[in-house]
C-alpha positions as a Markdown table, in Angstrom:
| # | Residue | x | y | z |
|---|---|---|---|---|
| 1 | Met | 0.1 | -0.2 | 0.1 |
| 2 | Ser | 2.6 | 2.4 | 1.0 |
| 3 | Glu | 4.5 | 1.5 | -2.1 |
| 4 | Phe | 1.5 | 2.4 | -4.6 |
| 5 | Ser | 1.2 | 5.7 | -2.7 |
| 6 | Thr | 4.4 | 6.9 | -3.1 |
| 7 | Asn | 4.7 | 5.8 | -6.8 |
| 8 | Asp | 1.0 | 7.6 | -7.1 |
| 9 | Phe | 3.0 | 10.7 | -5.5 |
| 10 | Lys | 5.5 | 10.5 | -8.2 |
| 11 | Asn | 3.3 | 10.2 | -10.7 |
| 12 | Asn | 1.1 | 12.9 | -9.6 |
| 13 | Ala | 4.6 | 15.1 | -9.1 |
| 14 | Val | 5.4 | 14.5 | -12.7 |
| 15 | Lys | 2.4 | 15.2 | -14.2 |
| 16 | Ser | 2.0 | 18.7 | -12.0 |
| 17 | Glu | 5.5 | 19.4 | -13.2 |
| 18 | Ser | 4.8 | 18.6 | -16.7 |
| 19 | Gly | 1.4 | 20.8 | -16.7 |
| 20 | Ile | 3.5 | 23.6 | -15.1 |
| 21 | Met | 6.2 | 23.3 | -18.0 |
| 22 | Gly | 3.4 | 23.0 | -20.8 |
| 23 | Trp | 1.3 | 26.4 | -19.1 |
| 24 | Leu | 4.7 | 28.4 | -19.3 |
| 25 | Val | 5.7 | 27.1 | -22.7 |
| 26 | Ser | 2.4 | 28.3 | -23.9 |
| 27 | Leu | 2.9 | 31.5 | -22.0 |
| 28 | Ala | 6.3 | 32.0 | -23.8 |
| 29 | Lys | 4.6 | 31.2 | -27.3 |
| 30 | Asp | 1.5 | 33.7 | -26.5 |
| 31 | Ile | 4.1 | 36.4 | -25.4 |
| 32 | Arg | 6.2 | 35.9 | -28.6 |
| 33 | Glu | 2.7 | 36.2 | -31.0 |
| 34 | Ser | 1.9 | 39.0 | -28.8 |
| 35 | Leu | 4.9 | 40.9 | -29.5 |
| 36 | Ala | 5.4 | 39.8 | -33.0 |
| 37 | Gly | 1.7 | 40.5 | -34.0 |
| 38 | Ser | -1.5 | 37.9 | -33.7 |
| 39 | Asn | -4.1 | 37.9 | -36.6 |
| 40 | Arg | -6.4 | 36.0 | -34.4 |
| 41 | Asp | -9.8 | 36.7 | -34.3 |
| 42 | Phe | -10.6 | 38.0 | -30.8 |
| 43 | Thr | -14.3 | 38.0 | -31.2 |
| 44 | Gln | -13.9 | 33.6 | -30.4 |
| 45 | Gly | -11.7 | 31.4 | -28.6 |
| 46 | Ser | -10.2 | 32.2 | -24.8 |
| 47 | Ile | -11.1 | 35.5 | -23.7 |
| 48 | Gly | -8.1 | 35.7 | -21.5 |
| 49 | Arg | -5.5 | 34.6 | -24.2 |
| 50 | Ala | -7.1 | 37.3 | -26.2 |
| 51 | Ile | -6.6 | 39.8 | -23.5 |
| 52 | Leu | -2.5 | 38.9 | -22.9 |
| 53 | Leu | -2.3 | 39.0 | -26.9 |
| 54 | Leu | -3.5 | 42.7 | -27.1 |
| 55 | Ser | -2.4 | 44.0 | -23.3 |
| 56 | Ile | 0.9 | 43.0 | -23.7 |
| 57 | Pro | 2.2 | 45.4 | -26.8 |
| 58 | Met | -0.5 | 48.0 | -25.4 |
| 59 | Val | 1.6 | 48.4 | -22.1 |
| 60 | Leu | 4.4 | 48.9 | -24.0 |
| 61 | Glu | 3.1 | 51.6 | -26.2 |
| 62 | Met | 1.9 | 53.7 | -23.0 |
| 63 | Ile | 5.5 | 53.3 | -21.7 |
| 64 | Met | 7.0 | 54.1 | -25.2 |
| 65 | Glu | 4.8 | 57.4 | -24.6 |
| 66 | Ser | 6.3 | 58.1 | -21.8 |
| 67 | Val | 9.3 | 57.9 | -22.3 |
| 68 | Phe | 9.3 | 60.8 | -25.0 |
| 69 | Ala | 8.7 | 63.5 | -22.5 |
| 70 | Ile | 11.1 | 61.4 | -20.1 |
| 71 | Val | 14.0 | 61.8 | -22.8 |
| 72 | Asp | 13.8 | 65.1 | -23.3 |
| 73 | Ile | 13.6 | 66.6 | -20.3 |
| 74 | Phe | 16.7 | 64.7 | -19.4 |
| 75 | Phe | 18.8 | 66.1 | -22.1 |
| 76 | Val | 17.5 | 69.5 | -21.8 |
| 77 | Ser | 17.9 | 69.6 | -18.1 |
| 78 | Lys | 21.9 | 69.9 | -18.9 |
| 79 | Leu | 20.9 | 73.5 | -20.7 |
| 80 | Gly | 19.5 | 75.1 | -17.4 |
| 81 | Ala | 16.6 | 76.0 | -15.4 |
| 82 | Asp | 15.0 | 78.6 | -18.3 |
| 83 | Ala | 15.2 | 75.8 | -20.8 |
| 84 | Ile | 13.2 | 73.3 | -18.4 |
| 85 | Ala | 10.7 | 75.9 | -17.6 |
| 86 | Thr | 10.1 | 76.2 | -21.4 |
| 87 | Val | 9.5 | 72.7 | -21.9 |
| 88 | Gly | 7.0 | 72.6 | -18.9 |
| 89 | Ile | 5.1 | 75.5 | -20.4 |
| 90 | Thr | 5.2 | 74.4 | -23.8 |
| 91 | Glu | 4.1 | 70.8 | -22.6 |
| 92 | Ser | 0.9 | 72.6 | -21.0 |
| 93 | Leu | 0.2 | 74.5 | -24.2 |
| 94 | Ile | 0.0 | 71.2 | -26.2 |
| 95 | Thr | -2.3 | 69.9 | -23.5 |
| 96 | Ile | -5.2 | 70.7 | -26.4 |
| 97 | Val | -3.5 | 69.0 | -28.8 |
| 98 | Tyr | -3.4 | 65.6 | -26.6 |
| 99 | Ala | -7.0 | 66.3 | -25.8 |
| 100 | Phe | -8.0 | 66.3 | -29.5 |
| 101 | Gly | -5.5 | 63.6 | -30.1 |
| 102 | Ile | -6.8 | 61.2 | -27.2 |
| 103 | Gly | -10.5 | 62.1 | -28.1 |
| 104 | Ile | -10.6 | 61.2 | -31.7 |
| 105 | Ser | -8.4 | 58.2 | -30.9 |
| 106 | Met | -11.2 | 56.9 | -28.3 |
| 107 | Ala | -14.0 | 57.4 | -31.2 |
| 108 | Thr | -11.3 | 55.6 | -33.8 |
| 109 | Thr | -10.7 | 52.5 | -32.0 |
| 110 | Ala | -14.5 | 52.3 | -31.0 |
| 111 | Ile | -15.6 | 52.8 | -34.8 |
| 112 | Val | -13.0 | 50.7 | -36.2 |
| 113 | Ala | -13.3 | 47.7 | -34.0 |
| 114 | Arg | -16.9 | 47.6 | -34.5 |
| 115 | Arg | -16.5 | 47.6 | -38.1 |
| 116 | Ile | -13.4 | 44.9 | -37.8 |
| 117 | Gly | -16.0 | 42.7 | -35.6 |
| 118 | Glu | -18.4 | 43.2 | -38.4 |
| 119 | Lys | -16.0 | 41.7 | -40.5 |
| 120 | Asn | -16.0 | 44.7 | -42.8 |
| 121 | Arg | -12.4 | 45.6 | -43.4 |
| 122 | Glu | -13.7 | 48.4 | -45.9 |
| 123 | Gly | -15.5 | 50.1 | -43.5 |
| 124 | Ala | -12.6 | 50.0 | -41.1 |
| 125 | Ala | -10.3 | 51.1 | -43.5 |
| 126 | Ile | -12.7 | 54.2 | -44.3 |
| 127 | Ala | -13.3 | 54.9 | -40.9 |
| 128 | Gly | -9.4 | 55.3 | -40.2 |
| 129 | Val | -8.6 | 57.8 | -43.0 |
| 130 | Gln | -11.2 | 60.0 | -42.3 |
| 131 | Ser | -10.1 | 59.8 | -38.6 |
| 132 | Ile | -6.8 | 60.8 | -40.0 |
| 133 | Val | -8.1 | 63.8 | -42.4 |
| 134 | Leu | -10.4 | 65.3 | -39.0 |
| 135 | Gly | -7.0 | 65.5 | -36.8 |
| 136 | Ile | -5.1 | 66.9 | -39.8 |
| 137 | Leu | -7.9 | 69.7 | -40.2 |
| 138 | Ile | -7.7 | 70.3 | -36.7 |
| 139 | Ser | -3.9 | 70.5 | -36.5 |
| 140 | Phe | -3.9 | 73.4 | -39.5 |
| 141 | Pro | -5.2 | 76.1 | -36.9 |
| 142 | Ile | -3.1 | 74.7 | -34.0 |
| 143 | Ser | -0.3 | 75.2 | -36.2 |
| 144 | Ala | -0.8 | 78.2 | -37.2 |
| 145 | Leu | -1.0 | 79.7 | -33.6 |
| 146 | Gly | 2.4 | 77.9 | -32.7 |
| 147 | Ile | 4.1 | 79.5 | -35.6 |
| 148 | Phe | 3.1 | 82.9 | -35.5 |
| 149 | Phe | 2.6 | 83.6 | -32.2 |
| 150 | Ala | 4.8 | 81.2 | -30.2 |
| 151 | Pro | 6.5 | 84.4 | -28.2 |
| 152 | Asp | 2.9 | 86.0 | -27.5 |
| 153 | Leu | 1.8 | 82.0 | -26.0 |
| 154 | Leu | 4.9 | 82.4 | -23.8 |
| 155 | Arg | 4.2 | 85.5 | -22.2 |
| 156 | Leu | 0.4 | 84.7 | -21.9 |
| 157 | Met | 1.7 | 81.5 | -19.7 |
| 158 | Gly | 3.9 | 84.0 | -17.4 |
| 159 | Ala | 7.1 | 83.1 | -18.8 |
| 160 | Ser | 10.0 | 85.7 | -18.4 |
| 161 | Asn | 11.7 | 87.7 | -21.1 |
| 162 | Glu | 14.6 | 85.5 | -21.2 |
| 163 | Ile | 12.2 | 82.3 | -22.0 |
| 164 | Val | 10.1 | 84.1 | -24.6 |
| 165 | Glu | 14.0 | 85.0 | -26.2 |
| 166 | Ser | 15.6 | 81.6 | -25.6 |
| 167 | Gly | 12.5 | 79.7 | -25.8 |
| 168 | Ser | 10.5 | 80.8 | -28.6 |
| 169 | Met | 11.8 | 78.6 | -31.3 |
| 170 | Tyr | 11.3 | 75.9 | -29.3 |
| 171 | Thr | 7.6 | 76.2 | -28.9 |
| 172 | Ala | 7.0 | 77.1 | -32.2 |
| 173 | Ile | 8.4 | 73.8 | -33.8 |
| 174 | Met | 6.7 | 71.7 | -30.7 |
| 175 | Ile | 3.3 | 73.6 | -31.6 |
| 176 | Gly | 3.6 | 74.1 | -35.3 |
| 177 | Gly | 4.8 | 70.2 | -35.7 |
| 178 | Asn | 1.6 | 69.0 | -33.6 |
| 179 | Ala | 0.3 | 67.0 | -36.4 |
| 180 | Val | 2.7 | 64.6 | -35.8 |
| 181 | Ile | 1.6 | 64.0 | -32.1 |
| 182 | Met | -1.9 | 63.9 | -33.5 |
| 183 | Leu | -1.5 | 61.6 | -36.3 |
| 184 | Leu | 0.6 | 58.9 | -33.9 |
| 185 | Phe | -2.5 | 58.7 | -31.6 |
| 186 | Ile | -4.8 | 58.7 | -34.6 |
| 187 | Ile | -3.3 | 56.1 | -36.6 |
| 188 | Asn | -2.2 | 53.8 | -33.7 |
| 189 | Ala | -5.9 | 53.7 | -32.3 |
| 190 | Val | -6.7 | 52.4 | -36.1 |
| 191 | Phe | -4.2 | 49.7 | -35.4 |
| 192 | Arg | -5.5 | 49.1 | -31.7 |
| 193 | Gly | -9.3 | 48.9 | -33.0 |
| 194 | Ala | -8.2 | 46.5 | -35.6 |
| 195 | Gly | -6.6 | 44.4 | -32.8 |
| 196 | Asp | -3.0 | 44.7 | -34.5 |
| 197 | Ala | -1.6 | 46.6 | -31.1 |
| 198 | Ala | 2.0 | 45.2 | -31.9 |
| 199 | Thr | 2.3 | 47.4 | -34.8 |
| 200 | Ala | 1.2 | 50.2 | -32.6 |
| 201 | Met | 3.6 | 49.4 | -30.2 |
| 202 | Arg | 6.6 | 49.0 | -32.9 |
| 203 | Val | 5.8 | 52.8 | -34.2 |
| 204 | Leu | 6.7 | 54.1 | -30.8 |
| 205 | Val | 9.6 | 51.9 | -30.4 |
| 206 | Phe | 11.0 | 53.4 | -33.6 |
| 207 | Ala | 10.2 | 57.4 | -33.1 |
| 208 | Asn | 11.7 | 57.2 | -29.7 |
| 209 | Gly | 14.6 | 55.3 | -31.0 |
| 210 | Ile | 15.1 | 58.2 | -33.4 |
| 211 | Asn | 14.4 | 60.6 | -30.7 |
| 212 | Ile | 17.1 | 59.3 | -28.3 |
| 213 | Val | 19.2 | 59.3 | -30.8 |
| 214 | Leu | 19.1 | 62.7 | -32.2 |
| 215 | Asp | 18.1 | 64.2 | -29.3 |
| 216 | Pro | 22.0 | 64.7 | -27.9 |
| 217 | Cys | 22.9 | 65.2 | -31.3 |
| 218 | Leu | 21.3 | 68.4 | -32.1 |
| 219 | Ile | 21.3 | 69.8 | -28.6 |
| 220 | Phe | 25.0 | 69.6 | -28.2 |
| 221 | Gly | 26.1 | 69.4 | -31.6 |
| 222 | Leu | 27.9 | 66.0 | -31.0 |
| 223 | Gly | 29.6 | 64.9 | -34.5 |
| 224 | Pro | 28.6 | 66.5 | -37.7 |
| 225 | Phe | 25.2 | 67.7 | -36.1 |
| 226 | Pro | 25.0 | 71.3 | -35.6 |
| 227 | Glu | 24.8 | 72.6 | -31.7 |
| 228 | Leu | 21.1 | 74.0 | -31.6 |
| 229 | Gly | 20.5 | 73.9 | -28.0 |
| 230 | Leu | 16.8 | 73.9 | -26.8 |
| 231 | Thr | 15.7 | 74.1 | -30.6 |
| 232 | Gly | 17.4 | 71.2 | -31.3 |
| 233 | Ala | 15.4 | 69.1 | -28.5 |
| 234 | Ala | 12.3 | 70.1 | -30.4 |
| 235 | Val | 13.7 | 69.3 | -33.9 |
| 236 | Ala | 14.7 | 65.8 | -32.7 |
| 237 | Thr | 11.0 | 64.9 | -31.1 |
| 238 | Thr | 9.0 | 66.3 | -34.1 |
| 239 | Thr | 11.5 | 64.3 | -36.5 |
| 240 | Gly | 11.3 | 61.3 | -34.5 |
| 241 | Arg | 7.2 | 61.4 | -34.1 |
| 242 | Gly | 7.3 | 62.3 | -37.9 |
| 243 | Leu | 9.4 | 59.6 | -39.3 |
| 244 | Gly | 7.2 | 57.6 | -36.6 |
| 245 | Val | 3.9 | 58.7 | -38.7 |
| 246 | Ile | 5.6 | 57.9 | -41.9 |
| 247 | Tyr | 5.9 | 54.0 | -41.0 |
| 248 | Gln | 2.6 | 54.2 | -39.6 |
| 249 | Leu | 1.2 | 55.1 | -43.1 |
| 250 | Tyr | 3.2 | 52.8 | -45.2 |
| 251 | Thr | 2.5 | 49.9 | -42.7 |
| 252 | Leu | -1.0 | 50.9 | -43.0 |
| 253 | Gly | -0.9 | 50.9 | -47.4 |
| 254 | His | 1.3 | 47.7 | -46.9 |
| 255 | Ser | -0.2 | 45.5 | -44.2 |
| 256 | Cys | -1.1 | 41.7 | -44.6 |
| 257 | Gly | -3.0 | 41.9 | -41.1 |
| 258 | His | -6.1 | 43.2 | -40.0 |
| 259 | Ile | -6.3 | 46.4 | -41.9 |
| 260 | Arg | -5.3 | 47.6 | -44.9 |
| 261 | Val | -5.7 | 51.2 | -46.7 |
| 262 | Gly | -5.8 | 51.3 | -50.2 |
| 263 | Ala | -6.4 | 54.2 | -52.7 |
| 264 | Arg | -9.9 | 53.4 | -52.9 |
| 265 | His | -10.3 | 54.9 | -49.7 |
| 266 | Leu | -8.7 | 57.9 | -50.1 |
| 267 | Lys | -11.9 | 59.8 | -50.4 |
| 268 | Phe | -13.9 | 62.3 | -48.1 |
| 269 | Asp | -17.0 | 60.8 | -46.3 |
| 270 | Phe | -18.3 | 63.6 | -44.3 |
| 271 | Glu | -21.2 | 61.0 | -42.7 |
| 272 | Val | -18.3 | 58.9 | -41.2 |
| 273 | Met | -16.2 | 62.1 | -40.4 |
| 274 | Lys | -18.9 | 63.4 | -38.6 |
| 275 | Lys | -19.6 | 60.3 | -36.7 |
| 276 | Val | -15.8 | 60.3 | -35.6 |
| 277 | Phe | -15.9 | 64.0 | -34.4 |
| 278 | Met | -19.5 | 63.6 | -32.6 |
| 279 | Leu | -17.9 | 60.5 | -31.0 |
| 280 | Ser | -14.6 | 62.3 | -30.0 |
| 281 | Leu | -16.5 | 65.2 | -28.0 |
| 282 | Gly | -16.6 | 62.8 | -25.3 |
| 283 | Gly | -13.1 | 61.5 | -25.1 |
| 284 | Ile | -11.8 | 65.1 | -25.5 |
| 285 | Gly | -14.3 | 66.2 | -22.4 |
| 286 | Gln | -12.8 | 63.2 | -20.5 |
| 287 | Phe | -9.1 | 64.1 | -21.2 |
| 288 | Ile | -9.8 | 68.1 | -20.0 |
| 289 | Ile | -12.2 | 67.3 | -17.0 |
| 290 | Ala | -9.6 | 64.9 | -15.9 |
| 291 | Thr | -6.2 | 67.1 | -16.7 |
| 292 | Ser | -8.1 | 70.3 | -15.1 |
| 293 | Ser | -9.1 | 68.4 | -12.0 |
| 294 | Trp | -5.3 | 67.6 | -11.4 |
| 295 | Ile | -4.4 | 71.5 | -12.0 |
| 296 | Gly | -6.8 | 72.1 | -9.5 |
| 297 | Leu | -5.8 | 69.7 | -7.0 |
| 298 | Val | -2.3 | 71.4 | -7.6 |
| 299 | Arg | -3.7 | 74.6 | -6.6 |
| 300 | Ile | -5.0 | 73.7 | -3.2 |
| 301 | Met | -1.9 | 72.1 | -2.6 |
| 302 | Ala | 0.3 | 75.3 | -3.2 |
| 303 | Val | -1.3 | 76.9 | 0.0 |
| 304 | Phe | 0.9 | 74.5 | 1.9 |
| 305 | Gly | 4.2 | 75.3 | 0.6 |
| 306 | Ser | 6.6 | 74.2 | -2.3 |
| 307 | Glu | 7.8 | 71.1 | -0.3 |
| 308 | Ala | 4.2 | 69.9 | -0.4 |
| 309 | Ile | 3.8 | 70.6 | -3.9 |
| 310 | Ala | 7.4 | 68.7 | -4.7 |
| 311 | Gly | 6.0 | 66.0 | -2.8 |
| 312 | Tyr | 3.0 | 65.5 | -4.3 |
| 313 | Thr | 4.4 | 65.9 | -7.9 |
| 314 | Ile | 7.1 | 63.0 | -7.4 |
| 315 | Ala | 4.4 | 60.5 | -5.9 |
| 316 | Val | 2.0 | 61.3 | -8.7 |
| 317 | Arg | 4.5 | 60.8 | -11.3 |
| 318 | Ile | 5.2 | 57.5 | -9.8 |
| 319 | Ile | 1.4 | 57.0 | -9.4 |
| 320 | Phe | 0.7 | 57.6 | -12.7 |
| 321 | Phe | 4.2 | 55.3 | -14.2 |
| 322 | Ser | 2.6 | 52.5 | -12.3 |
| 323 | Leu | -0.9 | 53.1 | -14.1 |
| 324 | Leu | 0.3 | 52.5 | -17.4 |
| 325 | Pro | 0.4 | 48.6 | -17.4 |
| 326 | Ser | -3.7 | 49.2 | -16.2 |
| 327 | Trp | -4.0 | 51.7 | -19.2 |
| 328 | Gly | -2.8 | 49.2 | -21.7 |
| 329 | Met | -4.9 | 46.4 | -20.5 |
| 330 | Ser | -8.1 | 49.1 | -20.6 |
| 331 | Asn | -7.1 | 49.7 | -23.7 |
| 332 | Ala | -7.1 | 45.8 | -24.8 |
| 333 | Ala | -10.9 | 45.4 | -23.1 |
| 334 | Ala | -11.8 | 49.0 | -25.3 |
| 335 | Thr | -10.8 | 46.7 | -28.0 |
| 336 | Leu | -12.6 | 43.5 | -27.2 |
| 337 | Val | -15.8 | 45.4 | -26.3 |
| 338 | Gly | -15.7 | 47.3 | -29.9 |
| 339 | Gln | -15.1 | 44.4 | -32.0 |
| 340 | Asn | -17.5 | 41.7 | -30.2 |
| 341 | Leu | -20.1 | 43.9 | -30.2 |
| 342 | Gly | -19.7 | 44.2 | -34.0 |
| 343 | Ala | -19.5 | 40.6 | -34.0 |
| 344 | Gly | -23.1 | 40.4 | -32.5 |
| 345 | Lys | -21.5 | 39.0 | -28.9 |
| 346 | Pro | -22.3 | 41.5 | -26.4 |
| 347 | Asp | -22.3 | 38.7 | -23.7 |
| 348 | Arg | -18.9 | 37.8 | -24.7 |
| 349 | Ala | -18.0 | 41.7 | -24.8 |
| 350 | Glu | -19.1 | 42.0 | -21.3 |
| 351 | Lys | -17.5 | 39.2 | -19.7 |
| 352 | Ser | -14.2 | 40.4 | -21.7 |
| 353 | Val | -14.5 | 43.6 | -19.7 |
| 354 | Trp | -15.3 | 41.6 | -16.5 |
| 355 | Val | -11.8 | 39.4 | -17.0 |
| 356 | Ser | -10.0 | 42.2 | -17.7 |
| 357 | Ala | -11.1 | 44.1 | -14.7 |
| 358 | Ala | -9.9 | 41.2 | -12.6 |
| 359 | Val | -6.8 | 41.0 | -14.0 |
| 360 | Asn | -6.5 | 44.6 | -13.4 |
| 361 | Met | -7.0 | 44.4 | -9.7 |
| 362 | Ile | -4.5 | 41.7 | -9.6 |
| 363 | Phe | -2.0 | 43.8 | -11.1 |
| 364 | Leu | -3.0 | 46.8 | -9.0 |
| 365 | Gly | -3.3 | 45.1 | -5.8 |
| 366 | Ile | 0.3 | 43.9 | -6.3 |
| 367 | Ile | 1.4 | 47.5 | -7.2 |
| 368 | Ala | -0.7 | 49.0 | -4.1 |
| 369 | Val | 0.8 | 46.4 | -1.5 |
| 370 | Ile | 4.5 | 47.2 | -2.5 |
| 371 | Phe | 3.5 | 51.2 | -2.4 |
| 372 | Ile | 2.2 | 51.0 | 1.0 |
| 373 | Ala | 5.5 | 49.0 | 2.4 |
| 374 | Tyr | 8.1 | 51.1 | 0.2 |
| 375 | Ser | 6.5 | 54.4 | 0.0 |
| 376 | Glu | 9.2 | 56.6 | 1.6 |
| 377 | Ser | 11.8 | 54.6 | -0.3 |
| 378 | Leu | 10.4 | 54.9 | -3.7 |
| 379 | Ile | 10.3 | 59.1 | -2.8 |
| 380 | Met | 13.7 | 59.1 | -1.7 |
| 381 | Leu | 14.7 | 57.8 | -5.4 |
| 382 | Phe | 13.8 | 61.4 | -6.1 |
| 383 | Thr | 14.8 | 63.2 | -3.4 |
| 384 | Thr | 16.2 | 63.1 | -0.1 |
| 385 | Asp | 14.7 | 66.4 | 1.3 |
| 386 | Pro | 12.7 | 65.0 | 4.7 |
| 387 | Glu | 9.6 | 67.2 | 4.6 |
| 388 | Ile | 9.6 | 66.5 | 0.5 |
| 389 | Val | 9.8 | 62.3 | 1.3 |
| 390 | Phe | 7.2 | 62.7 | 4.3 |
| 391 | Ile | 4.6 | 64.3 | 2.2 |
| 392 | Gly | 5.2 | 62.5 | -1.0 |
| 393 | Ser | 5.2 | 59.3 | 0.8 |
| 394 | Lys | 2.0 | 60.1 | 2.7 |
| 395 | Cys | 0.7 | 60.3 | -0.4 |
| 396 | Leu | 2.0 | 57.1 | -2.4 |
| 397 | Arg | 0.1 | 55.5 | 0.8 |
| 398 | Phe | -3.2 | 57.0 | 0.5 |
| 399 | Val | -3.4 | 56.8 | -3.0 |
| 400 | Ser | -2.5 | 53.2 | -3.0 |
| 401 | Tyr | -5.3 | 52.3 | -0.9 |
| 402 | Gly | -7.8 | 52.7 | -3.7 |
| 403 | Tyr | -5.7 | 50.9 | -6.1 |
| 404 | Leu | -8.3 | 47.7 | -6.4 |
| 405 | Phe | -11.4 | 50.8 | -7.3 |
| 406 | Tyr | -9.0 | 52.2 | -9.5 |
| 407 | Ala | -8.2 | 48.6 | -11.1 |
| 408 | Phe | -12.4 | 48.4 | -12.1 |
| 409 | Gly | -12.6 | 51.9 | -13.0 |
| 410 | Met | -10.3 | 52.1 | -16.0 |
| 411 | Val | -11.4 | 49.0 | -17.4 |
| 412 | Met | -15.2 | 50.3 | -17.4 |
| 413 | Ile | -14.4 | 53.5 | -18.3 |
| 414 | Gln | -12.3 | 52.2 | -21.1 |
| 415 | Ala | -15.2 | 49.6 | -22.2 |
| 416 | Phe | -18.2 | 52.6 | -22.3 |
| 417 | Asn | -15.4 | 54.2 | -25.0 |
| 418 | Gly | -14.9 | 50.9 | -26.7 |
| 419 | Ala | -18.7 | 50.5 | -27.3 |
| 420 | Gly | -18.6 | 53.9 | -28.8 |
| 421 | Asp | -20.4 | 55.5 | -25.5 |
| 422 | Thr | -18.0 | 58.5 | -24.6 |
| 423 | Thr | -20.7 | 60.4 | -23.1 |
| 424 | Thr | -21.3 | 58.5 | -20.1 |
| 425 | Pro | -17.7 | 58.7 | -18.9 |
| 426 | Thr | -17.6 | 62.3 | -19.4 |
| 427 | Ile | -20.8 | 62.8 | -17.1 |
| 428 | Ile | -19.2 | 60.6 | -14.7 |
| 429 | Asn | -15.8 | 62.4 | -14.8 |
| 430 | Phe | -17.4 | 65.8 | -14.4 |
| 431 | Phe | -19.6 | 64.7 | -11.6 |
| 432 | Cys | -17.0 | 62.7 | -10.0 |
| 433 | Phe | -14.1 | 65.1 | -10.5 |
| 434 | Trp | -15.6 | 68.7 | -10.9 |
| 435 | Leu | -18.4 | 68.3 | -8.5 |
| 436 | Phe | -16.9 | 66.1 | -5.9 |
| 437 | Glu | -13.1 | 65.6 | -5.8 |
| 438 | Ile | -12.1 | 69.4 | -6.0 |
| 439 | Pro | -14.3 | 70.7 | -3.3 |
| 440 | Leu | -14.4 | 68.0 | -0.6 |
| 441 | Ala | -10.3 | 68.5 | -1.5 |
| 442 | Tyr | -11.0 | 72.3 | -0.4 |
| 443 | Ile | -13.1 | 71.2 | 2.3 |
| 444 | Leu | -11.0 | 69.0 | 3.7 |
| 445 | Ala | -7.4 | 70.5 | 3.3 |
| 446 | Leu | -8.2 | 74.1 | 4.4 |
| 447 | Ser | -12.0 | 73.9 | 6.0 |
| 448 | Leu | -11.6 | 71.1 | 8.4 |
| 449 | Gly | -7.7 | 71.7 | 8.4 |
| 450 | Phe | -6.9 | 68.1 | 6.9 |
| 451 | Asn | -4.3 | 70.2 | 5.4 |
| 452 | Glu | -2.3 | 68.1 | 2.7 |
| 453 | Lys | -3.8 | 65.1 | 3.3 |
| 454 | Gly | -7.3 | 66.0 | 2.8 |
| 455 | Val | -6.3 | 66.2 | -0.4 |
| 456 | Phe | -5.1 | 62.6 | -0.8 |
| 457 | Ile | -8.3 | 61.5 | 0.6 |
| 458 | Ala | -10.1 | 63.2 | -2.1 |
| 459 | Ile | -8.3 | 61.4 | -4.6 |
| 460 | Val | -8.8 | 58.2 | -3.2 |
| 461 | Leu | -12.6 | 59.0 | -2.7 |
| 462 | Ala | -13.3 | 60.4 | -6.1 |
| 463 | Glu | -11.5 | 57.7 | -8.0 |
| 464 | Ser | -13.1 | 54.8 | -5.5 |
| 465 | Leu | -16.5 | 56.7 | -6.7 |
| 466 | Ile | -16.0 | 56.3 | -10.3 |
| 467 | Ala | -15.5 | 53.1 | -10.3 |
| 468 | Leu | -18.4 | 52.1 | -7.8 |
| 469 | Val | -20.7 | 54.5 | -10.4 |
| 470 | Ala | -19.5 | 52.8 | -13.8 |
| 471 | Ile | -20.2 | 49.8 | -12.6 |
| 472 | Val | -23.4 | 50.2 | -11.7 |
| 473 | Ile | -24.1 | 51.9 | -15.0 |
| 474 | Phe | -22.4 | 49.2 | -16.7 |
| 475 | Lys | -24.3 | 46.4 | -15.4 |
| 476 | Arg | -27.1 | 48.0 | -16.8 |
| 477 | Gly | -26.2 | 46.8 | -20.1 |
| 478 | Arg | -27.6 | 49.9 | -22.3 |
| 479 | Trp | -24.0 | 50.1 | -23.3 |
| 480 | Lys | -24.8 | 47.1 | -25.6 |
| 481 | Gln | -27.0 | 48.4 | -27.7 |
| 482 | Arg | -24.9 | 51.6 | -28.9 |
| 483 | Lys | -24.8 | 52.1 | -32.2 |
| 484 | Val | -21.5 | 53.5 | -34.0 |
């Protein structure tokens, strides 16, 4: 009997080991397929595998997008305070470009994903072209402002005469060339909606590679390159993004994958463009509401001094970076919702959202534990000032308490966007951010004397409220009837 039990144990152990190895091999194959680009039909098969295949390149895409800003500020910081200030002010001005780009991208992903789910690749290509044309049209007046009124824009933002004199060319190039920012967002949204997340990732890897090489060469005049200083940073970034757009357009015209744009699609379609624009208004509103709410919180934090703002800023940067993978998973959920609704599979679309939210919850739960346990150490990677470390670590801990709610909220909001319902998230953001978070932060921090802790509490409660409201509305299922 004992011999039988021993052999049985050994057999089970071998089977278990074999099962684990098989799972790891399968996972490795899926990761390779994800990075290489998958041609799977995401309206059938394993939902978990679909999320994995889509989310890995989308997570990397989000990280690559943030690298642009990090690389620029790294090299520009060597030029002094005025150069850094110029970059900061210009980035705040370009927020409007991001708003339009992200808004149109949300609409583009929803419409292209729906057409792909309907097996209507012609309709997907037409929608992609109209989105691109819309982005170009919107970029023209913004470019004119940057090219002809850069010094005035800097003065309007409170820049000193020294900054205006030394930084106007940087601002003119960055805003004047805003079309490449817009098109990077929009065309990558076409790829994501079509389920080709790997191409969107490769575009940003390529564009960032160009920027990383050109930045030091053009700023400091390395080798045969001229020393352009701050202007060189603008030229490098715009060139990197511009070449990225060329790569996108080439891929759209020569792709053998999910979507391909031919000469027959290059025509003006007012009805489709109108649909993209109307859907994009909700996305634009979401971005502006969320961005302005963070500005409002900074204004409240300013009451408590520069150390409070510094600690808050560092903590928020860490938080945003930790959320990049979650945004990637949320974008995967949006694609799956759009494609499955297009395929007439609303139940599968809903299940995709719940699975994505559960995976996101596990990921952010782990991150929250790390942040709570090592908040001070993480802040000290950026500064050793004890006051800044104290406030920054407190912010990191408090905000981490709401990470499980954020996990669900992010996925739910993107699920609405993927279904083409950009209005619901806009309304949720408006009430939870403007009518709840900012007033609550003011009352807790200033009226009730919680100081900076009041702002941190307001952030946790507002983000948690967004998740709860989004879950309730999502479960009602009206998004399943949305037509795009």
